[in-house]
C-alpha positions in Angstrom: -6.7 34.4 -14.4 -8.7 31.2 -14.5 -8.8 28.8 -11.6 -7.4 25.4 -12.8 -9.3 22.4 -11.4 -8.3 18.8 -12.3 -11.2 16.3 -12.1 -10.5 12.5 -12.4 -13.3 10.1 -13.3 -14.9 13.0 -15.1 -16.6 11.0 -17.8 -19.6 9.9 -15.7 -21.2 9.7 -12.3 -19.9 11.9 -9.5 -17.0 13.1 -11.6 -19.3 14.4 -14.3 -21.6 16.0 -11.7 -18.5 17.7 -10.1 -17.5 19.1 -13.5 -21.0 20.4 -14.1 -21.2 22.0 -10.7 -17.8 23.6 -11.1 -18.2 24.9 -14.6 -18.0 28.7 -14.7 -16.4 31.4 -16.9 -13.6 31.9 -14.4 -12.7 28.2 -14.4 -10.4 25.9 -16.5 -11.4 22.3 -16.0 -9.0 19.5 -16.8 -11.2 16.5 -17.3 -9.6 13.1 -16.8 -10.8 9.6 -17.6 -10.1 6.7 -19.8 -13.0 7.1 -22.4 -12.5 10.1 -24.7 -16.0 10.2 -26.3 -17.7 10.5 -22.9 -15.1 13.0 -21.7 -15.7 15.2 -24.8 -19.4 15.2 -24.1 -18.8 16.4 -20.5 -16.4 19.0 -21.8 -19.0 20.3 -24.2 -21.5 20.6 -21.3 -18.9 22.6 -19.2 -17.9 24.9 -22.1 -21.6 25.7 -22.6 -21.7 26.9 -19.0 -18.7 29.2 -19.7 -15.7 27.1 -18.5 -12.6 26.4 -20.5 -11.9 22.7 -20.7 -9.0 20.3 -21.4 -9.7 16.6 -22.0 -7.0 14.2 -21.0 -7.4 10.4 -21.4 -5.4 8.3 -19.0 -5.6 5.6 -16.3 -4.9 6.9 -12.8 -3.0 3.6 -12.1 -0.2 4.7 -14.5 2.2 7.0 -12.7 4.1 8.1 -15.8 0.8 9.3 -17.3 -0.3 11.0 -14.1 3.0 12.7 -13.7 2.9 13.8 -17.4 -0.6 15.3 -16.8 0.4 17.5 -13.9 3.8 18.4 -15.4 2.0 19.6 -18.5 -0.2 22.1 -16.7 1.0 25.7 -16.0 -0.5 25.4 -12.5 -3.0 23.5 -10.4 -5.3 25.2 -8.0 -7.5 22.2 -7.1 -7.8 18.5 -7.6 -11.0 16.4 -7.3 -10.4 12.7 -7.3 -13.5 10.9 -8.4 -12.1 7.9 -10.4 -13.2 4.7 -8.8 -13.8 1.0 -9.2 -15.8 -1.6 -7.3 -17.3 -5.1 -7.6 -19.3 -6.8 -4.9 -19.8 -10.5 -4.1 -18.7 -13.4 -1.8 -15.0 -13.0 -1.0 -14.3 -16.7 -1.4 -15.6 -16.5 -5.0 -13.8 -13.3 -5.9 -11.1 -13.2 -8.4 -8.0 -11.8 -6.8 -7.6 -9.5 -9.8 -10.7 -7.7 -8.6 -9.0 -7.0 -5.3 -5.9 -5.8 -7.0 -7.8 -3.4 -9.3 -9.8 -1.9 -6.4 -6.5 -1.1 -4.6 -4.9 0.1 -7.8 -7.7 2.5 -8.7 -9.2 3.5 -5.4 -6.0 3.8 -3.3 -2.9 3.9 -5.6 -4.7 6.1 -8.1 -5.7 8.6 -5.4 -2.1 8.5 -4.0 -0.5 9.2 -7.4 -2.8 12.1 -8.3 -2.4 13.7 -4.9 1.4 13.2 -5.0 1.8 14.9 -8.3 -0.8 17.6 -7.7 0.9 18.6 -4.4 4.2 18.9 -6.2 2.6 21.6 -8.4 0.8 23.3 -5.6 3.7 23.6 -3.1 5.5 26.4 -5.0 2.3 28.6 -4.8 1.8 27.7 -1.1 -1.9 27.0 -1.8 -4.3 24.5 -3.3 -7.3 22.3 -2.5 -7.8 18.6 -2.9 -11.1 16.7 -2.5 -10.8 12.9 -2.5 -14.3 11.4 -3.1 -14.3 8.2 -1.2 -17.4 6.4 0.2 -19.2 5.7 3.4 -17.6 2.3 2.9 -14.4 4.0 4.1 -15.9 3.9 7.6 -18.8 1.3 7.5 -17.9 -2.3 6.8 -20.3 -4.0 4.3 -20.5 -7.7 3.7 -19.4 -9.0 0.3 -17.4 -5.8 -0.2 -14.0 -6.8 1.2 -11.9 -5.4 -1.6 -13.9 -2.2 -2.0 -14.0 -1.5 1.7 -10.2 -2.2 2.1 -9.4 0.3 -0.7 -11.7 3.0 0.7 -10.5 2.6 4.3 -7.0 2.9 3.0 -7.8 6.0 1.0 -9.4 7.6 4.0 -6.2 7.0 6.0 -4.2 8.3 3.1 -6.3 11.5 2.8 -6.2 12.3 6.5 -2.5 11.7 6.6 -1.9 14.0 3.6 -4.2 16.7 5.2 -2.1 16.6 8.4 1.2 16.8 6.4 0.3 19.6 4.0 -2.1 21.9 5.9 0.8 23.8 7.4 2.1 24.4 3.8 -1.1 25.9 2.6 -2.8 22.9 0.9 -6.3 22.0 2.2 -7.2 18.3 1.7 -10.7 16.9 2.3 -12.1 13.4 2.4 -15.7 13.4 1.1 -17.7 10.3 2.1 -21.0 9.9 0.3 -23.5 7.2 0.9 -25.1 5.4 -2.0 -25.2 7.7 -5.1 -27.3 7.1 -8.2 -24.6 6.7 -10.9 -23.7 4.3 -13.6 -21.4 2.6 -11.0 -24.4 0.4 -10.1 -25.2 -0.6 -13.7 -22.8 -3.6 -13.6 -23.5 -4.7 -10.0 -25.5 -7.8 -9.3 -26.7 -6.3 -6.1 -27.7 -2.6 -5.5 -29.8 -0.6 -3.1 -33.0 1.0 -4.4 -31.8 3.7 -6.8 -34.7 6.0 -6.2 -33.6 6.3 -2.5 -29.9 7.1 -3.4 -28.3 10.5 -3.4 -28.5 12.2 -6.7 -25.1 12.7 -8.2 -25.7 16.4 -8.7 -26.1 16.8 -4.9 -22.6 15.3 -4.4 -21.3 17.6 -7.1 -22.8 20.5 -5.3 -21.1 19.4 -2.1 -17.7 19.3 -3.9 -18.3 22.8 -5.2 -19.1 24.0 -1.6 -15.9 22.4 -0.3 -13.8 24.1 -2.9 -15.4 27.5 -2.3 -15.0 27.4 1.5 -13.1 30.4 3.0 -9.4 30.2 3.3 -9.8 30.5 7.0 -11.4 27.1 7.2 -10.4 23.5 6.3 -12.9 20.7 5.9 -11.0 17.6 6.9 -13.8 15.2 6.4 -17.4 15.4 5.2 -20.1 12.7 5.2 -23.1 13.1 3.0 -25.9 10.5 3.1 -29.2 9.7 1.5 -32.2 10.8 3.7 -32.7 7.2 4.8 -29.1 6.7 5.8 -27.4 3.4 5.0 -29.3 1.7 2.2 
C-alpha cells in the first residue's frame, strides 16, 4: 500500500523540492498549489521517479476547498505545508491587504490544512505533519512586520498542535529554514545574496529526513541555516 503524502505549495520552490525528495515507487504524492501547468510539470518529474501523483489546484485560504481535498482522499499519512507568501518593505508604506494576505496564507492556510489533515489521521492513530515556516518565526527582521507576524503565529500554532496530538499518534514538526534560493525572491525589491542561500533541494532533503524518522522519535522543531547563518 502506497504512503499518501499531501504537499502544499508544490508548484515551485521548497514545495517542489520536497516533492522531488519524496518521490518514490511506494509513494502517492498529492500535489497542491494554485497553478495547474507548474503543478503538472512537478507531477511529471515525480512520476518519472516512480511515484504516483495527484494534482489538485486550490487556494489554502479557502476552507471549503481544503476540506474537499482531504475528504476526497482515502487516507492521509503525511502533510507537508509549503505554501507561503511574503512582501518586504517599510511598514508605514505597506498596503494592509499585504498584511492580510500574509496572515491568510502563512497562518490561516497552515491551520486549515492541519485541521483537516488531522481529522483524516486520527482514525488511524498515526500521521506526520511538517509545517515549513522560516527563521523569521524566531528572528525579527526590519521591514518584515507582516511576514514575521504570520510566521511567529504559525510557529505557535505548530507547537500547540504538536502538544495536542502527539499523545494521539500524530507527529508534528516546525521546520525553520534560513534564506532559501527559490522563486520567492524573484519579486522582492530586497534580497540576500542568492549564491549564499540554502539550495531548495537541501530543504527538501531535510523534509524527507523528518518524515522518515523512526516512530520512537518526534522532531518538534528543526532549524536549518545557510553556512553563513543569517544573511
